[in-house]
C-alpha atoms as an extended CHARMM CRD file, in Angstrom:
* protein
*
       253  EXT
         1         1  UNK       CA             63.3630000000       63.3950000000      129.2680000000  PROA      1               0.0000000000
         2         2  UNK       CA             63.9650000000       64.2580000000      132.9670000000  PROA      2               0.0000000000
         3         3  UNK       CA             64.7210000000       67.6790000000      134.4570000000  PROA      3               0.0000000000
         4         4  UNK       CA             68.2500000000       66.5780000000      135.1770000000  PROA      4               0.0000000000
         5         5  UNK       CA             68.8780000000       65.6340000000      131.4970000000  PROA      5               0.0000000000
         6         6  UNK       CA             67.3380000000       68.8400000000      130.3680000000  PROA      6               0.0000000000
         7         7  UNK       CA             69.6870000000       70.8290000000      132.6010000000  PROA      7               0.0000000000
         8         8  UNK       CA             72.7050000000       68.8450000000      131.3230000000  PROA      8               0.0000000000
         9         9  UNK       CA             71.6750000000       69.4250000000      127.6980000000  PROA      9               0.0000000000
        10        10  UNK       CA             71.2810000000       73.1810000000      128.5340000000  PROA      10              0.0000000000
        11        11  UNK       CA             74.6910000000       73.3900000000      130.1420000000  PROA      11              0.0000000000
        12        12  UNK       CA             76.3550000000       71.6290000000      127.1520000000  PROA      12              0.0000000000
        13        13  UNK       CA             74.6870000000       73.9940000000      124.6830000000  PROA      13              0.0000000000
        14        14  UNK       CA             75.5960000000       76.9910000000      126.7570000000  PROA      14              0.0000000000
        15        15  UNK       CA             79.2500000000       75.7320000000      126.8960000000  PROA      15              0.0000000000
        16        16  UNK       CA             79.3080000000       75.3690000000      123.0970000000  PROA      16              0.0000000000
        17        17  UNK       CA             77.9420000000       78.7990000000      122.5500000000  PROA      17              0.0000000000
        18        18  UNK       CA             80.5010000000       80.3220000000      124.9330000000  PROA      18              0.0000000000
        19        19  UNK       CA             83.3610000000       78.5760000000      123.1070000000  PROA      19              0.0000000000
        20        20  UNK       CA             82.0640000000       79.7680000000      119.8070000000  PROA      20              0.0000000000
        21        21  UNK       CA             81.9510000000       83.3390000000      120.9790000000  PROA      21              0.0000000000
        22        22  UNK       CA             85.4170000000       82.9640000000      122.5400000000  PROA      22              0.0000000000
        23        23  UNK       CA             86.8050000000       81.6550000000      119.3230000000  PROA      23              0.0000000000
        24        24  UNK       CA             85.2380000000       84.3740000000      117.3200000000  PROA      24              0.0000000000
        25        25  UNK       CA             86.8120000000       86.9100000000      119.6310000000  PROA      25              0.0000000000
        26        26  UNK       CA             90.2930000000       85.3760000000      119.3970000000  PROA      26              0.0000000000
        27        27  UNK       CA             90.0700000000       84.4350000000      115.6880000000  PROA      27              0.0000000000
        28        28  UNK       CA             87.3290000000       86.5730000000      114.1460000000  PROA      28              0.0000000000
        29        29  UNK       CA             85.7890000000       85.0770000000      110.9270000000  PROA      29              0.0000000000
        30        30  UNK       CA             87.3760000000       86.4130000000      107.7360000000  PROA      30              0.0000000000
        31        31  UNK       CA             85.8750000000       87.0630000000      104.3470000000  PROA      31              0.0000000000
        32        32  UNK       CA             86.7220000000       84.2780000000      101.8340000000  PROA      32              0.0000000000
        33        33  UNK       CA             87.2230000000       86.9110000000       99.1740000000  PROA      33              0.0000000000
        34        34  UNK       CA             89.3640000000       89.6590000000      100.6540000000  PROA      34              0.0000000000
        35        35  UNK       CA             90.1950000000       88.6150000000      104.2030000000  PROA      35              0.0000000000
        36        36  UNK       CA             88.3620000000       91.4370000000      105.8600000000  PROA      36              0.0000000000
        37        37  UNK       CA             86.3910000000       90.5120000000      109.0200000000  PROA      37              0.0000000000
        38        38  UNK       CA             83.1330000000       88.8270000000      108.2890000000  PROA      38              0.0000000000
        39        39  UNK       CA             79.9830000000       88.0470000000      110.2820000000  PROA      39              0.0000000000
        40        40  UNK       CA             80.4030000000       84.2550000000      110.3530000000  PROA      40              0.0000000000
        41        41  UNK       CA             82.7970000000       81.5640000000      109.1810000000  PROA      41              0.0000000000
        42        42  UNK       CA             82.9680000000       80.6420000000      105.5310000000  PROA      42              0.0000000000
        43        43  UNK       CA             81.1880000000       83.7780000000      104.3190000000  PROA      43              0.0000000000
        44        44  UNK       CA             81.7920000000       86.9910000000      102.5180000000  PROA      44              0.0000000000
        45        45  UNK       CA             81.9370000000       90.6070000000      103.4410000000  PROA      45              0.0000000000
        46        46  UNK       CA             79.3350000000       92.9340000000      101.9370000000  PROA      46              0.0000000000
        47        47  UNK       CA             81.6970000000       94.3860000000       99.3400000000  PROA      47              0.0000000000
        48        48  UNK       CA             82.7710000000       90.9390000000       97.9910000000  PROA      48              0.0000000000
        49        49  UNK       CA             79.1530000000       89.6500000000       97.9620000000  PROA      49              0.0000000000
        50        50  UNK       CA             77.9550000000       92.6670000000       95.9720000000  PROA      50              0.0000000000
        51        51  UNK       CA             80.7110000000       92.1270000000       93.3390000000  PROA      51              0.0000000000
        52        52  UNK       CA             79.4510000000       88.6450000000       92.3840000000  PROA      52              0.0000000000
        53        53  UNK       CA             77.2530000000       88.0490000000       89.4540000000  PROA      53              0.0000000000
        54        54  UNK       CA             74.8740000000       85.1620000000       89.8680000000  PROA      54              0.0000000000
        55        55  UNK       CA             73.3090000000       83.4380000000       86.8380000000  PROA      55              0.0000000000
        56        56  UNK       CA             69.6170000000       84.1090000000       86.7390000000  PROA      56              0.0000000000
        57        57  UNK       CA             66.8470000000       83.8880000000       84.1320000000  PROA      57              0.0000000000
        58        58  UNK       CA             66.5970000000       84.4400000000       81.3270000000  PROA      58              0.0000000000
        59        59  UNK       CA             69.0720000000       81.9350000000       79.9760000000  PROA      59              0.0000000000
        60        60  UNK       CA             69.3300000000       79.2440000000       77.2940000000  PROA      60              0.0000000000
        61        61  UNK       CA             67.1270000000       76.2780000000       78.1310000000  PROA      61              0.0000000000
        62        62  UNK       CA             69.8910000000       73.8250000000       77.2240000000  PROA      62              0.0000000000
        63        63  UNK       CA             73.3890000000       75.1590000000       78.1940000000  PROA      63              0.0000000000
        64        64  UNK       CA             72.2780000000       77.8410000000       80.6250000000  PROA      64              0.0000000000
        65        65  UNK       CA             74.0050000000       80.7860000000       78.7470000000  PROA      65              0.0000000000
        66        66  UNK       CA             72.5970000000       83.9910000000       80.2520000000  PROA      66              0.0000000000
        67        67  UNK       CA             70.5620000000       86.2490000000       77.8030000000  PROA      67              0.0000000000
        68        68  UNK       CA             70.6580000000       89.9750000000       77.9870000000  PROA      68              0.0000000000
        69        69  UNK       CA             66.9700000000       90.1820000000       77.2400000000  PROA      69              0.0000000000
        70        70  UNK       CA             64.0180000000       87.8160000000       77.6090000000  PROA      70              0.0000000000
        71        71  UNK       CA             63.9610000000       85.5150000000       74.5600000000  PROA      71              0.0000000000
        72        72  UNK       CA             60.8620000000       83.5220000000       75.3580000000  PROA      72              0.0000000000
        73        73  UNK       CA             60.2360000000       80.3560000000       77.3290000000  PROA      73              0.0000000000
        74        74  UNK       CA             62.3870000000       77.5340000000       76.1700000000  PROA      74              0.0000000000
        75        75  UNK       CA             64.6930000000       79.7070000000       73.9560000000  PROA      75              0.0000000000
        76        76  UNK       CA             68.0200000000       78.2740000000       72.8560000000  PROA      76              0.0000000000
        77        77  UNK       CA             71.2790000000       80.2250000000       72.3500000000  PROA      77              0.0000000000
        78        78  UNK       CA             72.8530000000       80.3140000000       68.9100000000  PROA      78              0.0000000000
        79        79  UNK       CA             75.4720000000       77.6080000000       69.7610000000  PROA      79              0.0000000000
        80        80  UNK       CA             72.8510000000       75.1400000000       70.9380000000  PROA      80              0.0000000000
        81        81  UNK       CA             70.7090000000       75.8850000000       67.8790000000  PROA      81              0.0000000000
        82        82  UNK       CA             73.5990000000       75.0340000000       65.6050000000  PROA      82              0.0000000000
        83        83  UNK       CA             74.6640000000       71.8820000000       67.5550000000  PROA      83              0.0000000000
        84        84  UNK       CA             72.9880000000       70.4960000000       70.6850000000  PROA      84              0.0000000000
        85        85  UNK       CA             75.4460000000       69.4010000000       73.2370000000  PROA      85              0.0000000000
        86        86  UNK       CA             75.4310000000       65.7190000000       74.3870000000  PROA      86              0.0000000000
        87        87  UNK       CA             74.1590000000       66.7080000000       77.8420000000  PROA      87              0.0000000000
        88        88  UNK       CA             70.5450000000       67.6690000000       78.3950000000  PROA      88              0.0000000000
        89        89  UNK       CA             70.9030000000       70.8790000000       80.5190000000  PROA      89              0.0000000000
        90        90  UNK       CA             73.7620000000       72.8150000000       82.1400000000  PROA      90              0.0000000000
        91        91  UNK       CA             73.2020000000       75.2870000000       84.9230000000  PROA      91              0.0000000000
        92        92  UNK       CA             75.7210000000       77.4790000000       86.7300000000  PROA      92              0.0000000000
        93        93  UNK       CA             75.6330000000       79.4980000000       89.9460000000  PROA      93              0.0000000000
        94        94  UNK       CA             77.9600000000       82.3080000000       89.0100000000  PROA      94              0.0000000000
        95        95  UNK       CA             79.5900000000       84.0840000000       86.0470000000  PROA      95              0.0000000000
        96        96  UNK       CA             83.2870000000       83.4850000000       86.0000000000  PROA      96              0.0000000000
        97        97  UNK       CA             84.8380000000       86.9810000000       86.1800000000  PROA      97              0.0000000000
        98        98  UNK       CA             87.3530000000       88.7520000000       88.3280000000  PROA      98              0.0000000000
        99        99  UNK       CA             85.1460000000       88.6600000000       91.4670000000  PROA      99              0.0000000000
       100       100  UNK       CA             84.3690000000       84.9400000000       91.3550000000  PROA      100             0.0000000000
       101       101  UNK       CA             87.9600000000       84.1440000000       90.2780000000  PROA      101             0.0000000000
       102       102  UNK       CA             89.1960000000       85.4570000000       93.6290000000  PROA      102             0.0000000000
       103       103  UNK       CA             87.0410000000       82.8390000000       95.2990000000  PROA      103             0.0000000000
       104       104  UNK       CA             87.5080000000       79.8960000000       93.0090000000  PROA      104             0.0000000000
       105       105  UNK       CA             91.2160000000       79.8670000000       92.4010000000  PROA      105             0.0000000000
       106       106  UNK       CA             92.2030000000       79.5110000000       96.1160000000  PROA      106             0.0000000000
       107       107  UNK       CA             89.5900000000       76.8010000000       96.4450000000  PROA      107             0.0000000000
       108       108  UNK       CA             90.9790000000       74.9880000000       93.4160000000  PROA      108             0.0000000000
       109       109  UNK       CA             94.7080000000       75.3960000000       93.9560000000  PROA      109             0.0000000000
       110       110  UNK       CA             95.4320000000       76.6550000000       97.5040000000  PROA      110             0.0000000000
       111       111  UNK       CA             93.5810000000       74.2240000000       99.9210000000  PROA      111             0.0000000000
       112       112  UNK       CA             90.9300000000       76.7280000000      100.7120000000  PROA      112             0.0000000000
       113       113  UNK       CA             88.3700000000       73.8950000000      101.0330000000  PROA      113             0.0000000000
       114       114  UNK       CA             86.3630000000       75.8010000000      103.6890000000  PROA      114             0.0000000000
       115       115  UNK       CA             84.8370000000       77.6150000000      100.8030000000  PROA      115             0.0000000000
       116       116  UNK       CA             82.8350000000       74.4970000000       99.9180000000  PROA      116             0.0000000000
       117       117  UNK       CA             80.3330000000       75.2670000000      102.5720000000  PROA      117             0.0000000000
       118       118  UNK       CA             79.3870000000       78.5590000000      100.9000000000  PROA      118             0.0000000000
       119       119  UNK       CA             79.5220000000       77.1470000000       97.3910000000  PROA      119             0.0000000000
       120       120  UNK       CA             77.2360000000       74.2650000000       98.2560000000  PROA      120             0.0000000000
       121       121  UNK       CA             74.4260000000       76.6130000000       99.0570000000  PROA      121             0.0000000000
       122       122  UNK       CA             74.8240000000       78.3480000000       95.7320000000  PROA      122             0.0000000000
       123       123  UNK       CA             74.8620000000       75.1450000000       93.8300000000  PROA      123             0.0000000000
       124       124  UNK       CA             71.8480000000       73.7850000000       95.5170000000  PROA      124             0.0000000000
       125       125  UNK       CA             69.8640000000       76.8470000000       94.4020000000  PROA      125             0.0000000000
       126       126  UNK       CA             71.2500000000       76.9820000000       90.9370000000  PROA      126             0.0000000000
       127       127  UNK       CA             70.7340000000       73.1760000000       90.3720000000  PROA      127             0.0000000000
       128       128  UNK       CA             67.5300000000       72.6330000000       92.2300000000  PROA      128             0.0000000000
       129       129  UNK       CA             65.7300000000       71.5260000000       89.0380000000  PROA      129             0.0000000000
       130       130  UNK       CA             68.5770000000       69.1390000000       88.0080000000  PROA      130             0.0000000000
       131       131  UNK       CA             68.9710000000       67.7660000000       91.5300000000  PROA      131             0.0000000000
       132       132  UNK       CA             65.2460000000       66.7700000000       91.7220000000  PROA      132             0.0000000000
       133       133  UNK       CA             65.7310000000       64.6570000000       88.5250000000  PROA      133             0.0000000000
       134       134  UNK       CA             69.1430000000       63.1300000000       89.3660000000  PROA      134             0.0000000000
       135       135  UNK       CA             69.8670000000       59.4600000000       90.3760000000  PROA      135             0.0000000000
       136       136  UNK       CA             73.6000000000       59.9170000000       90.7070000000  PROA      136             0.0000000000
       137       137  UNK       CA             75.9180000000       62.9340000000       91.3880000000  PROA      137             0.0000000000
       138       138  UNK       CA             79.3850000000       62.5160000000       89.9430000000  PROA      138             0.0000000000
       139       139  UNK       CA             82.4260000000       64.8920000000       89.5630000000  PROA      139             0.0000000000
       140       140  UNK       CA             84.5730000000       65.5530000000       86.5800000000  PROA      140             0.0000000000
       141       141  UNK       CA             87.7170000000       63.5800000000       87.5440000000  PROA      141             0.0000000000
       142       142  UNK       CA             91.2780000000       64.6740000000       87.7630000000  PROA      142             0.0000000000
       143       143  UNK       CA             94.0940000000       62.5300000000       86.3240000000  PROA      143             0.0000000000
       144       144  UNK       CA             95.8840000000       60.6040000000       89.1080000000  PROA      144             0.0000000000
       145       145  UNK       CA             99.1080000000       62.6380000000       88.7080000000  PROA      145             0.0000000000
       146       146  UNK       CA             97.3060000000       66.0050000000       89.0250000000  PROA      146             0.0000000000
       147       147  UNK       CA             95.2780000000       64.6120000000       91.9800000000  PROA      147             0.0000000000
       148       148  UNK       CA             98.5170000000       63.5720000000       93.7060000000  PROA      148             0.0000000000
       149       149  UNK       CA             99.9700000000       67.0690000000       93.2490000000  PROA      149             0.0000000000
       150       150  UNK       CA             96.8750000000       68.9080000000       94.3250000000  PROA      150             0.0000000000
       151       151  UNK       CA             95.8920000000       66.3020000000       97.0670000000  PROA      151             0.0000000000
       152       152  UNK       CA             92.1280000000       66.8020000000       96.3500000000  PROA      152             0.0000000000
       153       153  UNK       CA             89.5900000000       67.1400000000       93.5020000000  PROA      153             0.0000000000
       154       154  UNK       CA             87.5410000000       70.2590000000       94.1350000000  PROA      154             0.0000000000
       155       155  UNK       CA             84.6950000000       68.9440000000       91.9970000000  PROA      155             0.0000000000
       156       156  UNK       CA             84.5990000000       65.7360000000       94.0220000000  PROA      156             0.0000000000
       157       157  UNK       CA             84.3680000000       67.7070000000       97.2870000000  PROA      157             0.0000000000
       158       158  UNK       CA             81.4660000000       69.6520000000       95.9600000000  PROA      158             0.0000000000
       159       159  UNK       CA             79.6420000000       66.6220000000       94.4510000000  PROA      159             0.0000000000
       160       160  UNK       CA             79.8860000000       64.6160000000       97.6830000000  PROA      160             0.0000000000
       161       161  UNK       CA             78.7040000000       67.6170000000       99.7190000000  PROA      161             0.0000000000
       162       162  UNK       CA             75.8100000000       68.0730000000       97.4010000000  PROA      162             0.0000000000
       163       163  UNK       CA             74.8720000000       64.4300000000       97.4910000000  PROA      163             0.0000000000
       164       164  UNK       CA             74.7260000000       64.6080000000      101.3270000000  PROA      164             0.0000000000
       165       165  UNK       CA             72.5690000000       67.6420000000      101.2240000000  PROA      165             0.0000000000
       166       166  UNK       CA             70.0760000000       66.3630000000       98.6430000000  PROA      166             0.0000000000
       167       167  UNK       CA             69.9790000000       62.7200000000       99.6270000000  PROA      167             0.0000000000
       168       168  UNK       CA             71.0470000000       61.6330000000       96.2040000000  PROA      168             0.0000000000
       169       169  UNK       CA             73.6160000000       58.8670000000       95.5920000000  PROA      169             0.0000000000
       170       170  UNK       CA             77.2210000000       60.0730000000       95.3210000000  PROA      170             0.0000000000
       171       171  UNK       CA             79.2990000000       58.4120000000       92.6050000000  PROA      171             0.0000000000
       172       172  UNK       CA             82.7700000000       59.9350000000       93.1450000000  PROA      172             0.0000000000
       173       173  UNK       CA             84.4870000000       57.2950000000       91.0110000000  PROA      173             0.0000000000
       174       174  UNK       CA             81.9930000000       57.0630000000       88.1930000000  PROA      174             0.0000000000
       175       175  UNK       CA             84.4700000000       58.4640000000       85.7170000000  PROA      175             0.0000000000
       176       176  UNK       CA             88.1970000000       58.1270000000       85.4780000000  PROA      176             0.0000000000
       177       177  UNK       CA             90.6120000000       60.4010000000       83.6250000000  PROA      177             0.0000000000
       178       178  UNK       CA             92.8340000000       58.0640000000       81.7830000000  PROA      178             0.0000000000
       179       179  UNK       CA             94.8910000000       60.6280000000       79.9160000000  PROA      179             0.0000000000
       180       180  UNK       CA             96.8670000000       63.5330000000       81.4420000000  PROA      180             0.0000000000
       181       181  UNK       CA             95.5010000000       66.3300000000       79.3090000000  PROA      181             0.0000000000
       182       182  UNK       CA             97.3370000000       69.5700000000       78.8140000000  PROA      182             0.0000000000
       183       183  UNK       CA             96.2110000000       72.7760000000       80.6100000000  PROA      183             0.0000000000
       184       184  UNK       CA             93.4050000000       74.2660000000       78.3970000000  PROA      184             0.0000000000
       185       185  UNK       CA             93.7450000000       77.9010000000       79.5480000000  PROA      185             0.0000000000
       186       186  UNK       CA             94.7770000000       79.3600000000       76.2290000000  PROA      186             0.0000000000
       187       187  UNK       CA             93.2490000000       76.7900000000       73.9000000000  PROA      187             0.0000000000
       188       188  UNK       CA             90.4730000000       77.4150000000       71.4080000000  PROA      188             0.0000000000
       189       189  UNK       CA             87.2410000000       75.4640000000       71.5430000000  PROA      189             0.0000000000
       190       190  UNK       CA             88.4630000000       73.1470000000       68.7920000000  PROA      190             0.0000000000
       191       191  UNK       CA             91.8250000000       72.7310000000       70.6260000000  PROA      191             0.0000000000
       192       192  UNK       CA             90.0690000000       71.9110000000       73.8370000000  PROA      192             0.0000000000
       193       193  UNK       CA             87.9250000000       69.2440000000       72.0830000000  PROA      193             0.0000000000
       194       194  UNK       CA             90.9990000000       67.6040000000       70.6650000000  PROA      194             0.0000000000
       195       195  UNK       CA             92.7060000000       67.8190000000       74.0510000000  PROA      195             0.0000000000
       196       196  UNK       CA             90.0750000000       65.8740000000       75.9800000000  PROA      196             0.0000000000
       197       197  UNK       CA             89.1150000000       63.4030000000       73.2050000000  PROA      197             0.0000000000
       198       198  UNK       CA             89.4720000000       59.9110000000       74.6770000000  PROA      198             0.0000000000
       199       199  UNK       CA             90.5120000000       61.3290000000       78.0600000000  PROA      199             0.0000000000
       200       200  UNK       CA             87.5880000000       59.8940000000       80.0300000000  PROA      200             0.0000000000
       201       201  UNK       CA             86.1710000000       56.4620000000       80.6850000000  PROA      201             0.0000000000
       202       202  UNK       CA             83.4810000000       54.9040000000       82.9840000000  PROA      202             0.0000000000
       203       203  UNK       CA             85.1240000000       53.1660000000       85.9530000000  PROA      203             0.0000000000
       204       204  UNK       CA             84.9390000000       49.3100000000       85.5070000000  PROA      204             0.0000000000
       205       205  UNK       CA             82.8390000000       48.8910000000       88.6620000000  PROA      205             0.0000000000
       206       206  UNK       CA             80.1120000000       51.1150000000       87.1130000000  PROA      206             0.0000000000
       207       207  UNK       CA             79.9730000000       49.3110000000       83.6820000000  PROA      207             0.0000000000
       208       208  UNK       CA             76.5640000000       47.7600000000       83.3420000000  PROA      208             0.0000000000
       209       209  UNK       CA             75.1160000000       49.8330000000       86.1380000000  PROA      209             0.0000000000
       210       210  UNK       CA             74.2520000000       53.0150000000       84.2770000000  PROA      210             0.0000000000
       211       211  UNK       CA             71.4050000000       51.8970000000       82.0750000000  PROA      211             0.0000000000
       212       212  UNK       CA             68.4500000000       54.1240000000       82.6350000000  PROA      212             0.0000000000
       213       213  UNK       CA             70.1390000000       56.1990000000       85.3500000000  PROA      213             0.0000000000
       214       214  UNK       CA             70.1170000000       59.9560000000       85.3730000000  PROA      214             0.0000000000
       215       215  UNK       CA             73.4900000000       61.5240000000       86.0770000000  PROA      215             0.0000000000
       216       216  UNK       CA             74.1880000000       65.0230000000       87.3930000000  PROA      216             0.0000000000
       217       217  UNK       CA             77.8680000000       65.8520000000       86.4660000000  PROA      217             0.0000000000
       218       218  UNK       CA             79.5280000000       68.5220000000       88.6390000000  PROA      218             0.0000000000
       219       219  UNK       CA             82.4900000000       70.7380000000       87.7420000000  PROA      219             0.0000000000
       220       220  UNK       CA             83.8150000000       73.9680000000       89.1080000000  PROA      220             0.0000000000
       221       221  UNK       CA             84.1690000000       76.1650000000       85.8540000000  PROA      221             0.0000000000
       222       222  UNK       CA             83.0270000000       75.6880000000       82.3720000000  PROA      222             0.0000000000
       223       223  UNK       CA             84.7960000000       77.7360000000       79.5420000000  PROA      223             0.0000000000
       224       224  UNK       CA             83.8580000000       76.2190000000       76.2560000000  PROA      224             0.0000000000
       225       225  UNK       CA             82.1640000000       73.0970000000       77.5050000000  PROA      225             0.0000000000
       226       226  UNK       CA             84.6040000000       70.6980000000       75.8770000000  PROA      226             0.0000000000
       227       227  UNK       CA             85.3630000000       68.7910000000       79.1030000000  PROA      227             0.0000000000
       228       228  UNK       CA             81.8020000000       68.2720000000       80.3050000000  PROA      228             0.0000000000
       229       229  UNK       CA             80.7320000000       67.3710000000       76.7770000000  PROA      229             0.0000000000
       230       230  UNK       CA             83.3860000000       64.6690000000       76.5120000000  PROA      230             0.0000000000
       231       231  UNK       CA             82.2680000000       63.3010000000       79.9240000000  PROA      231             0.0000000000
       232       232  UNK       CA             78.6390000000       63.3340000000       78.8710000000  PROA      232             0.0000000000
       233       233  UNK       CA             79.2810000000       61.4040000000       75.6380000000  PROA      233             0.0000000000
       234       234  UNK       CA             81.1130000000       58.6570000000       77.6450000000  PROA      234             0.0000000000
       235       235  UNK       CA             78.2410000000       58.4130000000       80.0570000000  PROA      235             0.0000000000
       236       236  UNK       CA             75.5700000000       58.2880000000       77.4090000000  PROA      236             0.0000000000
       237       237  UNK       CA             77.4930000000       55.5120000000       75.4920000000  PROA      237             0.0000000000
       238       238  UNK       CA             77.6800000000       53.5850000000       78.7870000000  PROA      238             0.0000000000
       239       239  UNK       CA             73.8630000000       53.6760000000       79.0270000000  PROA      239             0.0000000000
       240       240  UNK       CA             73.0110000000       56.7900000000       81.0890000000  PROA      240             0.0000000000
       241       241  UNK       CA             69.4950000000       57.8510000000       80.2500000000  PROA      241             0.0000000000
       242       242  UNK       CA             70.2720000000       61.5170000000       80.8570000000  PROA      242             0.0000000000
       243       243  UNK       CA             73.2800000000       63.6000000000       81.7250000000  PROA      243             0.0000000000
       244       244  UNK       CA             72.9650000000       67.1030000000       83.1350000000  PROA      244             0.0000000000
       245       245  UNK       CA             75.7050000000       69.4630000000       84.1860000000  PROA      245             0.0000000000
       246       246  UNK       CA             75.9530000000       71.6760000000       87.2750000000  PROA      246             0.0000000000
       247       247  UNK       CA             78.7390000000       74.2370000000       87.5790000000  PROA      247             0.0000000000
       248       248  UNK       CA             79.9170000000       76.5860000000       90.1280000000  PROA      248             0.0000000000
       249       249  UNK       CA             80.7750000000       79.2100000000       87.5230000000  PROA      249             0.0000000000
       250       250  UNK       CA             80.8480000000       79.5500000000       83.7850000000  PROA      250             0.0000000000
       251       251  UNK       CA             82.6200000000       81.8700000000       81.2940000000  PROA      251             0.0000000000
       252       252  UNK       CA             80.5340000000       84.1660000000       79.1740000000  PROA      252             0.0000000000
       253       253  UNK       CA             82.3920000000       85.5450000000       76.1540000000  PROA      253             0.0000000000
């Protein structure tokens, strides 16, 4: 590379840095949680950051439910001891509580898709073990009517971003939601299972292509697990060797 090219590259980089500083001066970065001034775009202020609860060990080897005390390597929670879910492992980045809800609801319903940049870092850390084993990364799908109203599937945005980061194959259309299920906010676990029964199917173009593949299924929030369990059953019946689940947040009752 010649001296002239080096000077041109230096000038371009200097111009970009100047424009970034100018933009930050005119439109300073704002915290994704409370709107206070932040240090950089798509980030949190110290107060909002300290309010989050990340899921760390110890937790159930299967569903990832956090334990209050160390229960031994490979320990299972009571629910997984009674009935193992159809997926292999589930991992979540955050507990779903008031602090995380302030971040997730705008991302899910109010077009705050810039939050994905922050969330992808958390998902990469929480799901590092599952990402290493995955062949495909697929989102829990929305029904077409809900997708039309919302304009985007937040799980699909995260799954595609995670595939790009990890170098794994994205499968955004692996599953389709063939039934417009009711909102599950106030349903019991049994009610949620009935609500999603028969709701999902493997997309026709993926039929016959899942045999022996390991799928990482991504969703934003897990409450009872009924939705991801229904998806995992469909994928296993279609020939997937393993189905693991990665979540941005999970409810702990």
